[in-house]
N, C-alpha and C positions, 0 to 999 in steps of 0.2 A: 812804436812799441809801447804797450801798456801793461801795468801791473794789474793782475786780476785775483779776485778771491774765488777759490774753487771749492765746490762741494761735489764729490764724485762717489758713485756707488757701483760696485761690481758684484753681481750675484752669479755664482755657479749654480744654476738651477738643478743640474743633474746630481750634484753632491750636496746640495742645500747649504752652501757656504756663502757668507755675505761679508764684503769688505767695504767699509766706508772710509773716506778721507776728506779732511778739510785742510786746505793749505793755500799758500800764495803761489801764483804762477805768472807766466808771461804770455801775452798775446802779441804776436808779431805778424801783422797782415793776416793771412789765412792759417797761421800755425798757433797752436796752444801748447805750451811746454810747462810741465810741473814735475816736482819730485814727490814720490810717494814712498817714504822711508828710504829703502835702498834701490828703488825702481824709478828710473827716469822715463817719463811719458812724453811722447811727441805726437800730437794729432795734427794732421794736415787736412783742411776742409776744402774740397773742390766741388762746386755746384751741388751735385746730388750724390757725392761719394766721399769717403773718408779713408785716409791712410793712417794707420796706427803703428807706432814703434814703441815697444817696451824694452828698455835696456836695463839689465841687471848685471851684477858682477860675473855671474856664472853663465848667463844666457841672454839672447836677444830674440824677441818675437816681432815679426813684421806681418801685418795683416792689411788687407784691402777690402773695404766694405762698399758694396754696390747693392741697392735694394733688390731683393728677390733673385739675385744671381749667386752662383758659387764661384769664388775666386781662389787663387792660389796664394799661399803665404809661406813663410819660412820660420822655422824654429831652430835657432843656432845655439848649440851647447858648446861654449868656449872651452870648458875644462877638458872635454874629450875630443875637441876639434871635429865635431860632427854637425851636419845640418840635416833637418828632417822636413820634408814638404808637409804642409798642412792645407786642408780645405776649409774655407770659411763660407758658410751659406747664410747670407744676410736675410733675416725674416722681416726686420723692420729697421728703417733708418729715418730718423726724424731730426732735421737740422733746423733749429729756430734761432732767433736772436738770443744769445746767452744760454742756450740749452741744446744738448744733444742726447738723443735716446737711441740705443742700439739693442736689437735682439738678434742673436745669431747662434749658429751651431758650428762648432769647431771639431774637425776630425783630424787626428794625428795618425799617420800610417794606416794600419788596418784596425785600429781601435774603434769602438762604438763612438758616435758623435756625443759631444757634451754641449749642453745648452747654457747660454750666458745672457745676462741682461746687464747693460751698462748705461748709466745715466750720468751726465756731466752738466752741472749748472755753474755759471760763473758770472761775476759782475766786475766791471772795471772800477778800480779804486784809485788809480793815478796814471 
């Protein structure tokens, strides 16, 4: 287990919203864990795919990214005890040493898809 310095960027390209975070996280084998304000992020890296879990007080989002495929995810809203299926279409997945780049479209129920760009850069500090 290693302590890592994290620089992450999430862009909602559909709504033109950008969120940047710099924080300290943990790398444990093929998992990266970090806290973004009230959101706990867990990334599990497997060869050429990534599982992402975003846990907040009100909801949990589980996504599975495989390049050029559409996968199923779950959006769980705890306050109303409801889960919604989501579709994730991964347009780009780049896994490098200390860097991950993701471009994807997320579709919730019958809503139009939203485009996202996610970049995570990290370095081991101890």
